[in-house]
FIVEXRO-503721 format. One record per residue (C-alpha): residue in one letter; x, z, y. Coordinates in steps of 0.05 Angstrom, whole numbers, always signed. Example, Ala and Ser with C-alpha at 12.3 -4.5 7.8 and 13.67 -1.06 7.14 Angstrom:
BEGIN
{"a", {+246, +156, -90}}
{"s", {+273, +143, -21}}
***
This chain:
BEGIN
{"x", {+1, +3, +4}}
{"x", {+59, +15, +42}}
{"x", {+86, -49, +38}}
{"x", {+18, -83, +49}}
{"x", {+17, -50, +118}}
{"x", {+87, -66, +135}}
{"x", {+80, -142, +115}}
{"x", {+11, -144, +157}}
{"x", {+49, -111, +216}}
{"x", {+105, -163, +213}}
{"x", {+57, -222, +213}}
{"x", {+14, -198, +270}}
{"x", {+76, -186, +310}}
{"x", {+101, -253, +293}}
{"x", {+33, -281, +314}}
{"x", {+32, -242, +379}}
{"x", {+104, -264, +400}}
{"x", {+85, -336, +382}}
{"x", {+24, -336, +421}}
{"x", {+59, -300, +485}}
{"x", {+117, -353, +484}}
{"x", {+70, -415, +469}}
{"x", {+19, -396, +525}}
{"x", {+65, -356, +576}}
{"x", {+135, -368, +567}}
{"x", {+147, -437, +543}}
{"x", {+163, -485, +605}}
{"x", {+111, -535, +624}}
{"x", {+109, -596, +668}}
{"x", {+77, -582, +735}}
{"x", {+64, -649, +765}}
{"x", {+24, -653, +828}}
{"x", {-44, -684, +814}}
{"x", {-36, -723, +881}}
{"x", {+21, -761, +845}}
{"x", {-25, -797, +800}}
{"x", {-73, -820, +855}}
{"x", {-66, -893, +872}}
{"x", {-48, -915, +947}}
{"x", {-109, -955, +957}}
{"x", {-155, -887, +955}}
{"x", {-199, -892, +1017}}
{"x", {-216, -813, +1010}}
{"x", {-184, -754, +968}}
{"x", {-217, -688, +957}}
{"x", {-170, -633, +933}}
{"x", {-204, -576, +904}}
{"x", {-165, -513, +878}}
{"x", {-218, -486, +836}}
{"x", {-273, -538, +823}}
{"x", {-321, -494, +778}}
{"x", {-322, -438, +828}}
{"x", {-327, -481, +892}}
{"x", {-381, -520, +861}}
{"x", {-424, -461, +847}}
{"x", {-413, -438, +923}}
{"x", {-433, -503, +944}}
{"x", {-495, -510, +896}}
{"x", {-518, -439, +922}}
{"x", {-502, -454, +997}}
{"x", {-568, -444, +1041}}
{"x", {-543, -509, +1084}}
{"x", {-535, -555, +1025}}
{"x", {-599, -530, +994}}
{"x", {-638, -552, +1054}}
{"x", {-603, -617, +1069}}
{"x", {-617, -642, +998}}
{"x", {-692, -640, +1015}}
{"x", {-680, -697, +1064}}
{"x", {-697, -764, +1030}}
{"x", {-625, -788, +1045}}
{"x", {-595, -733, +1002}}
{"x", {-649, -725, +953}}
{"x", {-619, -765, +898}}
{"x", {-552, -739, +902}}
{"x", {-587, -667, +901}}
{"x", {-620, -681, +839}}
{"x", {-557, -708, +804}}
{"x", {-523, -643, +829}}
{"x", {-577, -602, +804}}
{"x", {-577, -634, +738}}
{"x", {-500, -626, +731}}
{"x", {-510, -552, +751}}
{"x", {-557, -541, +690}}
{"x", {-506, -577, +645}}
{"x", {-451, -534, +669}}
{"x", {-491, -471, +651}}
{"x", {-510, -494, +587}}
{"x", {-438, -513, +571}}
{"x", {-402, -462, +612}}
{"x", {-339, -455, +558}}
{"x", {-327, -533, +563}}
{"x", {-332, -536, +640}}
{"x", {-290, -477, +651}}
{"x", {-239, -509, +604}}
{"x", {-232, -569, +648}}
{"x", {-264, -554, +717}}
{"x", {-233, -483, +725}}
{"x", {-170, -515, +747}}
{"x", {-141, -553, +808}}
{"x", {-172, -621, +813}}
{"x", {-165, -683, +857}}
{"x", {-219, -731, +864}}
{"x", {-208, -797, +897}}
{"x", {-254, -854, +923}}
{"x", {-234, -929, +907}}
{"x", {-266, -999, +928}}
{"x", {-268, -1032, +854}}
{"x", {-310, -1095, +879}}
{"x", {-334, -1124, +947}}
{"x", {-392, -1081, +945}}
{"x", {-379, -1028, +892}}
{"x", {-333, -964, +891}}
{"x", {-316, -913, +834}}
{"x", {-281, -846, +830}}
{"x", {-216, -825, +794}}
{"x", {-214, -749, +776}}
{"x", {-142, -722, +764}}
{"x", {-140, -649, +734}}
{"x", {-85, -602, +730}}
{"x", {-98, -575, +662}}
{"x", {-35, -524, +665}}
{"x", {-28, -495, +593}}
{"x", {-91, -525, +569}}
{"x", {-53, -588, +548}}
{"x", {-25, -547, +493}}
{"x", {-92, -549, +456}}
{"x", {-85, -616, +417}}
{"x", {-156, -621, +403}}
{"x", {-162, -648, +471}}
{"x", {-145, -712, +441}}
{"x", {-156, -702, +368}}
{"x", {-226, -667, +372}}
{"x", {-255, -692, +433}}
{"x", {-317, -714, +393}}
{"x", {-332, -640, +383}}
{"x", {-340, -632, +454}}
{"x", {-410, -661, +460}}
{"x", {-468, -687, +412}}
{"x", {-478, -743, +466}}
{"x", {-409, -775, +448}}
{"x", {-421, -838, +408}}
{"x", {-353, -867, +398}}
{"x", {-281, -854, +415}}
{"x", {-227, -911, +417}}
{"x", {-157, -910, +435}}
{"x", {-110, -960, +469}}
{"x", {-41, -964, +500}}
{"x", {-22, -979, +567}}
{"x", {+49, -973, +591}}
{"x", {+70, -932, +531}}
{"x", {+10, -885, +545}}
{"x", {-46, -872, +505}}
{"x", {-117, -884, +534}}
{"x", {-177, -854, +508}}
{"x", {-244, -892, +513}}
{"x", {-306, -852, +508}}
{"x", {-376, -881, +500}}
{"x", {-437, -838, +501}}
{"x", {-506, -843, +464}}
{"x", {-558, -886, +504}}
{"x", {-505, -902, +564}}
{"x", {-471, -966, +580}}
{"x", {-416, -930, +620}}
{"x", {-347, -919, +582}}
{"x", {-302, -866, +607}}
{"x", {-231, -877, +609}}
{"x", {-183, -819, +604}}
{"x", {-106, -803, +591}}
{"x", {-63, -735, +592}}
{"x", {+4, -735, +616}}
{"x", {+42, -669, +614}}
{"x", {-6, -625, +653}}
{"x", {-48, -681, +684}}
{"x", {-113, -713, +656}}
{"x", {-139, -768, +692}}
{"x", {-212, -792, +685}}
{"x", {-249, -855, +712}}
{"x", {-309, -897, +689}}
{"x", {-263, -959, +716}}
{"x", {-205, -975, +672}}
{"x", {-169, -1009, +722}}
{"x", {-163, -940, +765}}
{"x", {-135, -899, +699}}
{"x", {-87, -958, +690}}
{"x", {-66, -949, +764}}
{"x", {-63, -879, +756}}
{"x", {-10, -887, +696}}
{"x", {+30, -934, +742}}
{"x", {+36, -881, +798}}
{"x", {+68, -837, +748}}
{"x", {+122, -880, +739}}
{"x", {+129, -895, +812}}
{"x", {+88, -854, +860}}
{"x", {+73, -887, +927}}
{"x", {+20, -845, +964}}
{"x", {+54, -778, +955}}
{"x", {+120, -798, +976}}
{"x", {+96, -828, +1045}}
{"x", {+126, -790, +1099}}
{"x", {+64, -793, +1140}}
{"x", {+22, -768, +1084}}
{"x", {+69, -715, +1071}}
{"x", {+68, -687, +1142}}
{"x", {-9, -685, +1139}}
{"x", {-12, -644, +1070}}
{"x", {+48, -597, +1101}}
{"x", {+7, -587, +1166}}
{"x", {-57, -574, +1129}}
{"x", {-34, -526, +1077}}
{"x", {-69, -495, +1013}}
{"x", {-144, -483, +1022}}
{"x", {-203, -483, +977}}
{"x", {-226, -551, +993}}
{"x", {-178, -607, +1027}}
{"x", {-201, -675, +1043}}
{"x", {-161, -733, +1062}}
{"x", {-175, -800, +1089}}
{"x", {-130, -863, +1082}}
{"x", {-156, -904, +1142}}
{"x", {-129, -977, +1123}}
{"x", {-168, -968, +1052}}
{"x", {-222, -926, +1089}}
{"x", {-235, -989, +1135}}
{"x", {-239, -1035, +1078}}
{"x", {-286, -985, +1036}}
{"x", {-337, -981, +1096}}
{"x", {-349, -1059, +1092}}
{"x", {-390, -1040, +1025}}
{"x", {-443, -1013, +1070}}
{"x", {-440, -1059, +1127}}
{"x", {-458, -1131, +1142}}
{"x", {-401, -1183, +1161}}
{"x", {-433, -1177, +1232}}
{"x", {-427, -1102, +1235}}
{"x", {-355, -1098, +1214}}
{"x", {-314, -1065, +1270}}
{"x", {-280, -1009, +1230}}
{"x", {-211, -1047, +1230}}
{"x", {-211, -1037, +1302}}
{"x", {-232, -963, +1304}}
{"x", {-183, -943, +1251}}
{"x", {-127, -989, +1267}}
{"x", {-89, -939, +1307}}
{"x", {-98, -883, +1249}}
{"x", {-54, -870, +1190}}
{"x", {-80, -807, +1149}}
{"x", {-125, -748, +1163}}
{"x", {-125, -683, +1127}}
{"x", {-180, -637, +1136}}
{"x", {-200, -569, +1107}}
{"x", {-277, -560, +1093}}
{"x", {-313, -491, +1104}}
{"x", {-386, -489, +1087}}
{"x", {-422, -417, +1093}}
{"x", {-498, -407, +1099}}
{"x", {-486, -404, +1175}}
{"x", {-431, -452, +1193}}
{"x", {-408, -519, +1170}}
{"x", {-335, -527, +1199}}
{"x", {-285, -583, +1189}}
{"x", {-213, -573, +1219}}
{"x", {-148, -620, +1202}}
{"x", {-97, -662, +1228}}
{"x", {-86, -736, +1236}}
{"x", {-24, -780, +1251}}
{"x", {-33, -839, +1301}}
{"x", {+8, -898, +1307}}
{"x", {+50, -903, +1366}}
{"x", {+73, -977, +1368}}
{"x", {+29, -991, +1425}}
{"x", {-11, -948, +1475}}
{"x", {-77, -919, +1458}}
{"x", {-131, -871, +1479}}
{"x", {-110, -820, +1431}}
{"x", {-34, -826, +1444}}
{"x", {-52, -821, +1522}}
{"x", {-86, -758, +1506}}
{"x", {-35, -729, +1464}}
{"x", {+19, -745, +1514}}
{"x", {-21, -717, +1575}}
{"x", {-24, -642, +1554}}
{"x", {-88, -601, +1558}}
{"x", {-137, -573, +1604}}
{"x", {-185, -516, +1608}}
{"x", {-260, -531, +1580}}
{"x", {-288, -504, +1647}}
{"x", {-347, -551, +1658}}
{"x", {-399, -505, +1626}}
{"x", {-400, -472, +1693}}
{"x", {-439, -528, +1723}}
{"x", {-470, -563, +1664}}
{"x", {-545, -548, +1659}}
{"x", {-568, -511, +1599}}
{"x", {-614, -566, +1576}}
{"x", {-558, -618, +1581}}
{"x", {-557, -668, +1520}}
{"x", {-485, -677, +1515}}
{"x", {-419, -669, +1555}}
{"x", {-346, -697, +1541}}
{"x", {-285, -661, +1572}}
{"x", {-220, -693, +1581}}
{"x", {-160, -642, +1592}}
{"x", {-90, -654, +1618}}
{"x", {-31, -623, +1649}}
{"x", {-26, -668, +1711}}
{"x", {-75, -716, +1736}}
{"x", {-26, -768, +1754}}
{"x", {+12, -768, +1687}}
{"x", {-56, -774, +1652}}
{"x", {-76, -833, +1697}}
{"x", {-12, -864, +1683}}
{"x", {-21, -856, +1601}}
{"x", {-91, -887, +1610}}
{"x", {-69, -941, +1651}}
{"x", {-20, -964, +1599}}
{"x", {-76, -967, +1553}}
{"x", {-122, -1006, +1600}}
{"x", {-64, -1055, +1616}}
{"x", {-59, -1078, +1543}}
{"x", {-137, -1081, +1538}}
{"x", {-172, -1149, +1538}}
{"x", {-188, -1139, +1611}}
{"x", {-117, -1116, +1626}}
{"x", {-102, -1172, +1678}}
{"x", {-162, -1161, +1715}}
{"x", {-155, -1089, +1715}}
{"x", {-87, -1095, +1756}}
{"x", {-119, -1144, +1800}}
{"x", {-182, -1107, +1815}}
{"x", {-138, -1038, +1830}}
{"x", {-90, -1077, +1879}}
{"x", {-152, -1107, +1911}}
{"x", {-188, -1043, +1922}}
{"x", {-130, -1011, +1950}}
{"x", {-110, -1068, +1999}}
{"x", {-178, -1079, +2020}}
{"x", {-199, -1004, +2036}}
{"x", {-129, -989, +2058}}
{"x", {-123, -927, +2006}}
{"x", {-79, -905, +1954}}
{"x", {-109, -885, +1888}}
{"x", {-54, -843, +1872}}
{"x", {-51, -800, +1937}}
{"x", {-121, -805, +1958}}
{"x", {-163, -793, +1895}}
{"x", {-114, -765, +1838}}
{"x", {-76, -718, +1884}}
{"x", {-134, -669, +1891}}
{"x", {-151, -672, +1815}}
{"x", {-135, -611, +1773}}
{"x", {-139, -612, +1698}}
{"x", {-204, -630, +1677}}
{"x", {-255, -691, +1683}}
{"x", {-321, -688, +1644}}
{"x", {-378, -737, +1631}}
{"x", {-443, -705, +1630}}
{"x", {-511, -731, +1600}}
{"x", {-574, -698, +1625}}
{"x", {-638, -687, +1586}}
{"x", {-676, -738, +1630}}
{"x", {-746, -743, +1649}}
{"x", {-739, -807, +1691}}
{"x", {-756, -877, +1671}}
{"x", {-756, -900, +1605}}
{"x", {-694, -927, +1576}}
{"x", {-653, -894, +1628}}
{"x", {-603, -840, +1615}}
{"x", {-577, -789, +1673}}
{"x", {-502, -788, +1677}}
{"x", {-452, -751, +1718}}
{"x", {-379, -744, +1722}}
{"x", {-351, -679, +1744}}
{"x", {-277, -671, +1765}}
{"x", {-244, -607, +1770}}
{"x", {-208, -601, +1842}}
{"x", {-148, -557, +1865}}
{"x", {-174, -544, +1933}}
{"x", {-241, -551, +1966}}
{"x", {-216, -569, +2040}}
{"x", {-163, -620, +2017}}
{"x", {-211, -653, +1967}}
{"x", {-268, -659, +2023}}
{"x", {-211, -695, +2072}}
{"x", {-189, -742, +2015}}
{"x", {-258, -761, +1998}}
{"x", {-284, -762, +2071}}
{"x", {-225, -812, +2084}}
{"x", {-238, -861, +2028}}
{"x", {-312, -861, +2053}}
{"x", {-289, -872, +2123}}
{"x", {-250, -931, +2098}}
{"x", {-312, -958, +2065}}
{"x", {-356, -953, +2123}}
{"x", {-305, -996, +2161}}
{"x", {-303, -1048, +2111}}
{"x", {-375, -1047, +2085}}
{"x", {-442, -1049, +2114}}
{"x", {-462, -985, +2077}}
{"x", {-491, -936, +2134}}
{"x", {-520, -878, +2090}}
{"x", {-500, -815, +2129}}
{"x", {-511, -762, +2078}}
{"x", {-559, -708, +2067}}
{"x", {-555, -632, +2048}}
{"x", {-592, -607, +1992}}
{"x", {-595, -530, +1979}}
{"x", {-534, -524, +2021}}
{"x", {-491, -576, +1987}}
{"x", {-472, -644, +2023}}
{"x", {-487, -707, +1987}}
{"x", {-446, -762, +1999}}
{"x", {-443, -833, +1982}}
{"x", {-379, -867, +1949}}
{"x", {-395, -947, +1947}}
{"x", {-339, -972, +1905}}
{"x", {-370, -1014, +1851}}
{"x", {-338, -1003, +1780}}
{"x", {-290, -950, +1807}}
{"x", {-297, -901, +1748}}
{"x", {-290, -955, +1695}}
{"x", {-226, -980, +1732}}
{"x", {-197, -909, +1732}}
{"x", {-218, -882, +1664}}
{"x", {-242, -938, +1619}}
{"x", {-306, -963, +1588}}
{"x", {-334, -896, +1573}}
{"x", {-345, -885, +1648}}
{"x", {-376, -953, +1666}}
{"x", {-449, -920, +1671}}
{"x", {-425, -889, +1739}}
{"x", {-429, -945, +1787}}
{"x", {-427, -934, +1864}}
{"x", {-444, -861, +1862}}
{"x", {-466, -804, +1905}}
{"x", {-428, -745, +1903}}
{"x", {-422, -676, +1922}}
{"x", {-364, -617, +1924}}
{"x", {-384, -555, +1885}}
{"x", {-343, -490, +1881}}
{"x", {-292, -519, +1830}}
{"x", {-316, -591, +1815}}
{"x", {-337, -654, +1850}}
{"x", {-394, -688, +1816}}
{"x", {-414, -757, +1816}}
{"x", {-477, -794, +1793}}
{"x", {-513, -855, +1809}}
{"x", {-574, -813, +1820}}
{"x", {-577, -761, +1876}}
{"x", {-636, -731, +1833}}
{"x", {-586, -718, +1779}}
{"x", {-544, -685, +1829}}
{"x", {-601, -643, +1849}}
{"x", {-611, -618, +1778}}
{"x", {-538, -596, +1772}}
{"x", {-542, -560, +1840}}
{"x", {-609, -526, +1822}}
{"x", {-578, -503, +1753}}
{"x", {-513, -477, +1789}}
{"x", {-563, -438, +1842}}
{"x", {-612, -413, +1792}}
{"x", {-552, -392, +1742}}
{"x", {-582, -437, +1685}}
{"x", {-518, -471, +1665}}
{"x", {-489, -468, +1593}}
{"x", {-440, -412, +1611}}
{"x", {-493, -371, +1630}}
{"x", {-530, -372, +1555}}
{"x", {-503, -329, +1503}}
{"x", {-509, -381, +1452}}
{"x", {-460, -426, +1487}}
{"x", {-413, -370, +1492}}
{"x", {-414, -347, +1423}}
{"x", {-410, -419, +1400}}
{"x", {-347, -434, +1445}}
{"x", {-309, -375, +1414}}
{"x", {-295, -419, +1352}}
{"x", {-253, -466, +1391}}
{"x", {-189, -460, +1433}}
{"x", {-194, -450, +1510}}
{"x", {-160, -513, +1525}}
{"x", {-157, -579, +1492}}
{"x", {-143, -656, +1509}}
{"x", {-215, -675, +1489}}
{"x", {-276, -631, +1477}}
{"x", {-347, -660, +1462}}
{"x", {-409, -618, +1466}}
{"x", {-474, -641, +1432}}
{"x", {-546, -610, +1434}}
{"x", {-588, -638, +1380}}
{"x", {-655, -617, +1413}}
{"x", {-642, -650, +1476}}
{"x", {-606, -710, +1446}}
{"x", {-675, -717, +1402}}
{"x", {-717, -714, +1470}}
{"x", {-677, -763, +1500}}
{"x", {-682, -812, +1439}}
{"x", {-756, -806, +1439}}
{"x", {-759, -830, +1509}}
{"x", {-701, -880, +1501}}
{"x", {-709, -914, +1434}}
{"x", {-762, -969, +1419}}
{"x", {-822, -953, +1376}}
{"x", {-795, -973, +1306}}
{"x", {-728, -939, +1318}}
{"x", {-757, -873, +1337}}
{"x", {-809, -882, +1282}}
{"x", {-750, -883, +1229}}
{"x", {-717, -826, +1267}}
{"x", {-774, -778, +1272}}
{"x", {-784, -752, +1205}}
{"x", {-708, -729, +1208}}
{"x", {-716, -687, +1269}}
{"x", {-719, -619, +1231}}
{"x", {-653, -632, +1202}}
{"x", {-620, -647, +1266}}
{"x", {-649, -587, +1300}}
{"x", {-623, -543, +1249}}
{"x", {-554, -558, +1279}}
{"x", {-574, -536, +1352}}
{"x", {-500, -539, +1379}}
{"x", {-446, -587, +1355}}
{"x", {-376, -585, +1377}}
{"x", {-311, -625, +1368}}
{"x", {-245, -613, +1396}}
{"x", {-181, -653, +1401}}
{"x", {-110, -633, +1418}}
{"x", {-38, -648, +1404}}
{"x", {+1, -609, +1350}}
{"x", {+72, -632, +1355}}
{"x", {+70, -706, +1331}}
{"x", {-1, -696, +1299}}
{"x", {-70, -692, +1327}}
{"x", {-104, -628, +1315}}
{"x", {-178, -635, +1309}}
{"x", {-237, -588, +1297}}
{"x", {-316, -601, +1286}}
{"x", {-362, -545, +1281}}
{"x", {-434, -549, +1273}}
{"x", {-475, -481, +1271}}
{"x", {-538, -478, +1225}}
{"x", {-600, -442, +1248}}
{"x", {-658, -432, +1197}}
{"x", {-706, -488, +1203}}
{"x", {-766, -439, +1188}}
{"x", {-746, -398, +1242}}
{"x", {-740, -458, +1293}}
{"x", {-815, -476, +1272}}
{"x", {-843, -405, +1277}}
{"x", {-813, -402, +1346}}
{"x", {-835, -465, +1368}}
{"x", {-905, -449, +1342}}
{"x", {-907, -383, +1378}}
{"x", {-881, -417, +1446}}
{"x", {-940, -470, +1442}}
{"x", {-985, -414, +1432}}
{"x", {-966, -377, +1497}}
{"x", {-966, -436, +1540}}
{"x", {-1025, -456, +1586}}
{"x", {-1058, -521, +1558}}
{"x", {-1062, -577, +1601}}
{"x", {-1134, -586, +1609}}
{"x", {-1139, -512, +1635}}
{"x", {-1108, -534, +1697}}
{"x", {-1119, -608, +1699}}
{"x", {-1179, -607, +1745}}
{"x", {-1153, -551, +1794}}
{"x", {-1157, -574, +1864}}
{"x", {-1147, -510, +1897}}
{"x", {-1084, -518, +1944}}
{"x", {-1044, -463, +1967}}
{"x", {-981, -465, +2016}}
{"x", {-942, -457, +1954}}
{"x", {-964, -524, +1929}}
{"x", {-921, -553, +1987}}
{"x", {-862, -511, +1971}}
{"x", {-846, -560, +1908}}
{"x", {-833, -619, +1948}}
{"x", {-791, -579, +2000}}
{"x", {-721, -599, +1966}}
{"x", {-740, -669, +1934}}
{"x", {-689, -718, +1914}}
{"x", {-704, -795, +1906}}
{"x", {-667, -834, +1853}}
{"x", {-635, -878, +1910}}
{"x", {-629, -844, +1980}}
{"x", {-639, -911, +2011}}
{"x", {-710, -913, +1984}}
{"x", {-766, -914, +2035}}
{"x", {-815, -877, +1997}}
{"x", {-814, -821, +1940}}
{"x", {-874, -813, +1893}}
{"x", {-881, -757, +1836}}
{"x", {-931, -763, +1782}}
{"x", {-975, -723, +1741}}
{"x", {-967, -733, +1662}}
{"x", {-1034, -769, +1662}}
{"x", {-995, -818, +1707}}
{"x", {-1038, -804, +1768}}
{"x", {-999, -797, +1833}}
{"x", {-980, -724, +1849}}
{"x", {-954, -738, +1922}}
{"x", {-924, -798, +1964}}
{"x", {-880, -790, +2020}}
{"x", {-839, -832, +2067}}
{"x", {-764, -827, +2072}}
{"x", {-708, -845, +2118}}
{"x", {-636, -835, +2100}}
{"x", {-657, -794, +2040}}
{"x", {-696, -749, +2082}}
{"x", {-774, -737, +2088}}
{"x", {-793, -776, +2150}}
{"x", {-863, -804, +2161}}
{"x", {-928, -792, +2121}}
{"x", {-944, -748, +2066}}
{"x", {-998, -753, +2015}}
{"x", {-1015, -700, +1960}}
{"x", {-1070, -710, +1904}}
{"x", {-1097, -667, +1849}}
{"x", {-1088, -695, +1777}}
{"x", {-1160, -730, +1782}}
{"x", {-1135, -774, +1839}}
{"x", {-1166, -741, +1899}}
{"x", {-1129, -726, +1962}}
{"x", {-1122, -656, +1974}}
{"x", {-1064, -656, +2032}}
{"x", {-1046, -707, +2085}}
{"x", {-991, -693, +2138}}
{"x", {-925, -721, +2168}}
{"x", {-851, -703, +2164}}
{"x", {-801, -715, +2219}}
{"x", {-727, -708, +2202}}
{"x", {-743, -670, +2138}}
{"x", {-793, -620, +2172}}
{"x", {-862, -619, +2173}}
{"x", {-894, -642, +2240}}
{"x", {-958, -650, +2277}}
{"x", {-1025, -626, +2247}}
{"x", {-1031, -622, +2166}}
{"x", {-1102, -632, +2137}}
{"x", {-1122, -597, +2068}}
{"x", {-1187, -624, +2029}}
{"x", {-1231, -599, +1969}}
{"x", {-1241, -646, +1912}}
{"x", {-1304, -680, +1948}}
{"x", {-1261, -696, +2005}}
{"x", {-1284, -651, +2052}}
{"x", {-1242, -619, +2100}}
{"x", {-1227, -548, +2088}}
{"x", {-1171, -526, +2142}}
{"x", {-1117, -553, +2188}}
{"x", {-1051, -531, +2202}}
{"x", {-1006, -540, +2264}}
{"x", {-928, -550, +2254}}
***
């Protein structure tokens, strides 16, 4: 008996030592899964623990809401089906999926694409049954074939009731799988002579990005070609958009409240472009929120160290554009004709930020309200420089506009056609022959004085973005300074879209409103980080049910339109609403405002943007209730007030 115990003990010890050596001490190859990815991959997803990350994604509140959208419904159903399969075969899935994985996307035909999966099996490759007993993995496997390519054995697996064949091979610690045989063969070729993983530009991106749970890479030449799958030939402009980019690497983070993407891009510097101009110009403070109304649809802030250097960089970009020759000629003509210097009279007073703002508009259909805000260094110097330019315009052109004062702010006119497009490119071409006003820290330009009036009112009433807690909390996710920052408000953009889009386009967009509104604020920031471009996109998720409940509550508390539509009572306060009117054009001779039912609310004559002449006010049924006259923006003479039957109820002398 004693001998038996000794023999058994020795056998157990030998087995234990063998197990420890085989699985923990024996050296194994540690090839990076990226080395097996062909260089024509358009997108690459790198996952440290796919099984765990898959469970986190499928349990994520944002994803579970988005998959109710028709666009995501099919992929959502496929993911749900795969999740069920994972739970029913957890041992198999953990064997393969509980390891680092790379998934790449490849264009395989003019209108088709496929995936290649490269999995780091680590010590699982010691299990010979991965090859020899693969039939035992699933009852759905119909047949397994083997063939050789470049001295490497490829397994071809066919499933019952499926026309798709899957191809796989194992090389040291790597398992490559695809339903396209060429991708597997190209993966084998890469193991002999890797291309992508040895590209210095790609290496720079991987080093800057570091290790994260989920990394995503974009290979722009291949990505541009991949997009053609989804486009008509007439729509293909991607080659121009991506021609200046090489690779991007991004870290993806999705919680129940935030969807965030942060990463790096290398930009080609063989010729000037907008991104290199931004990178070479430094950074500026994102401060325009102090004047942007809290119901703005959008703003884009450009930041830089020095305005003249920024303009020099932009000028190099404009010179090589299709309009380069005409740009230089136009600039010279403006300076010679008006006897001004753009550098001395315009750039000299600019501080470190220029912003393009789009307001949520209630003006005419198919029209957006735009403004440009430029941060100035000194109020008096800025006023003097712009005053000089305006003076030169008056000498050379028939413009006679004298300017007006609105709520204490002077509004002037700068009649230089195409000036902002000339200075800063096509993104600013919507501002042409603008009016402007100088505020505390900014000069604000707009084609419409009404737009300037809205911005002035927001500043005076403290109803700007900077005065909202939501915006302050949102901006804490970004750096204080940047080269480019873009802010989008989903609610306000949808409101603009309903007014601007044609009926068919709005009908197509309308069902998706709740999904856009679930991300009320969207921000994107770009800044230089050495030779790379650092970028961040953040979307904050707001529960759609809470949005719906809140909107219903607001509607219930509002007065219904019909409850006030027939009111003809006129108090002195009714006149106050027109004290600070601003027309779309200060050269207009009249200003008319309407009720929602398109009846005229009031009509007043104008002179040089000021109320001057007859004034008529009506109720919502079209009955005149007030008649009077203005002189130099002040009430003048006798004003008469009428009831709904047209009977005079009182007079007032001014």
